[in-house]
N, C-alpha and C positions, 0 to 999 in steps of 0.2 A: 522295478525299485519302485518303493514307496514313496511317492511326492509329498507326503508330508512332515516325512521324516528330513528330507532333504529341503524343504523350507527352514523346517525347524531351526537346521543346522546354518540356513542361509544366515536366518534373524541373528542368531548367538553371533556369528562371524561379524555382521554387519555392525551389531552394536561394540563388538571388542575390537571395530578398527580404531576407534578412539574412545579408549574406556572411561577418559574422565569427560565425556559431554555427553548429558542425557541425549537419549534420540527418542523425539518425538513420534507418537504412533503413523502418523502420517506422512512422515518423514522418511521411517522404515519401509512403510509400504511402497511408495514411489520409488525409494531406493532399489528394491527388489523387483519393481512389476510386480506387485500380488493387488487381490482383490481387495480391498479396504475391510472387509466381512472374515474375511478369510486371513489375512494378518494377524486381525483383533482375537481371533479365536485361537490361533497358534500362540501369539502373546501372552492370552490370559493365562493359558495354560503351563507355558515357560516360566510366566511365573508364580502361579499357584506352587509349582512343583520349587521354585524357589533359586531358577536360574537367571532368571528377571527380575530386577528390583525396579518398580514406580516410584518417582520422586513426586508425590504433590499430583495434582491433576493437571497440571500443565509442565511440567520440566521434565517429562518423559522417563526414557527407561535407560537403564545400569545393568550391566551384567549383576548378577544377585548372590549369595552367600553361598549359594551349594555351587556354583560354578566356582569360586574359590578353593573351596573346601575340597572338590576334586582334582583341581589341578594344582594345590597345596603338595607342597614337597614336603613327602612326611618323612622321608630318607631322611633328609635336613632336620627335620623336627627329632629325630632318633640321635642325631649325631649331639644337637642340643641337651637333648636329656643325658646323652653320657655325661657329658661334660661336666653335669651340674649334681648328678646323682650325689655322690660324695659329700658336696659342699652343703648339698640344701639337707643329708644326712645329720649331717655336724651344727649345722645351723638351728634344725629343727630340738637337737640334743642340749647346743645352749640357751634356744629361751623355752625350751618345752613349750613351745605354741607351732602352730600350721604353717607349714611355708609352701608357695606357689610358686612356678614355674610358667611365664605368659606371653604370650604373643599377640598382636591387632590383627584383625579380621575383618575386612570390612567398619561396621560403625562398631565392634563387638572386641571383648577382651577376652581370648578361649584360652582354657589352662591347657597343657599338655602337661605336666608332670604337678605332681604334690606330695608332700610328708605329713603325717599326721603326726600329730602330738599325745603323749600322755594323759592330757587334762581330763579328767570328769566331764568338766564344762571347757567344748573348744568352740572357736570361732570358725563357723561354716559361711561358705560362699559355693555357687553351682560353679559349673564348668564354662557357662557360657554367658556374658552379663556385657549390658552396654558398657562400653567402654568408658563415658563420662562419669559412669555410676561407679568407679572402683579405684583406688590407688594404680593399679599396675596399667590400669588404661588412660587415667589421664597420663601416667608417666610417659608411656608410649605415643601419647599425641603431642606432648609436648614436645619430646626430644624428635620429630618430623621437622625435616626441611619448612624453610618458611615457603618456599613453591608448595610441597605437599601438603602443608596445615592449611595453605589457602583450599586448595581443592578437596579436602576432608572437609572444611567450613561449608563450601558450594556444594558440597554430595551431601552432608546428613546436618547439615544445620549448626546451630549454636547452642548449648545443654540447655535443657529447661531448668527454670529458678526450681523446679521441686527434685531436682536431682544434683544441680552443684550450683547454687543460689549465688555466690562468688563470679560467677560469668556468664551471668545469662547475657550479656551486652557485649558487643566486639570490643571493647575497649577493655572491660573488666576479664575478658577470658582471654588476650591477650597478654594482659598482668599475669595474670596467675601462670601462664605460659612461661613466661619470663620467669617468675620468682623461683617457679621450678625448676629451668634449666638453670639458674643460677645455686641452688640448693644442689642442686645432684640428684634428687630422689622426689619422690611425690607421698604424700602422708595424708590420709583422713583423717582427722580426730573430731572432727565435730559431730558423730553419727553418737547416737543414745545404747547402741548395740555393739557394733563392729569397729573396732581400728585396723587401719591398713598402712604399711608403709610397702612401697616398690622403688628399687633399687636397679639400674639399666646394667644391662647384658651386653655386651660390644663383642662384636667380631671385627676384629683390626678398627677402624674407625666408624665403622653402621653401629648401631644400636638394633639389635638384633631379639631382645626378649626382655622381659622383666620379672626378677625374684622379688619376691612379695612377702611378708610376712602381717599372719590374720591374729588378733588377739582380742576376746571379748573388752568390751571397754571400763568394768568394774575391774579387770587385774591392771589397768595402764594408771602409768602416773610420771612423772617427770625424769624419775631414775630407771626405768621400763623403755622411755621412750631415748632417752641417750643411748641405752644398749641397744635397742632395734637397731638404730641409725647408724651406729660403730658397727656392729657385727653384720647385718645388713650389706652395710655397702663394701667390707671387706671382702666377703663370702663373694658380691657379686664382680668385683675385683678380679680375684681368683677363677671364678667362672670363665671371665673373658678373657684371663690369659693361658687356660685349658684349651679355649677355640682356636686361638691364635696363629 
């Protein structure tokens, strides 16, 4: 048996026992009876590969995004895509703008399905992006339970001013969250390049994904805004019924 492999799994399992509480390197080493140097080398490797994530200099380690990517239920994502595909095709045709289906993965929003418009100039967004920096990510964060929201802030902090300038303090952040919850959608319209609208997709009473519409800012006006909100919410509700 290769001892270092066993120790690597021991460390991952130790961190995973209480996945929302960061573990200090010294705590991991003591808890597993490992020499500090040995533990540090393994943790450094696991962090470099994305299986652990370090939170600041003193906050310790949590499971990293690579762990959640491998552990993610891709079968469930297939069900989401199957339930959404026809509605996304219809929505994209109605608006002739790009649409996305996204989920929350750690501090990022991840696109699991997309439909492209026929526009010569299109709005583009990467498959993985900081959740705070997207309408779909903000929606998915805002719709977390209050307890889950506190854990999210503890783990990833508040959004920096450069990304979400109206939510860079806890008071302003919760005001933004409450506004999104009351509206039932998230809209980023202060960008000079891309406007994004996100509507919630539910399975029973739990939000499981976000349906988003992305449009270049120069094509956006009040008429288009109302149409995006109306059609986006209607499409998201139909997808939710498909999942029901």
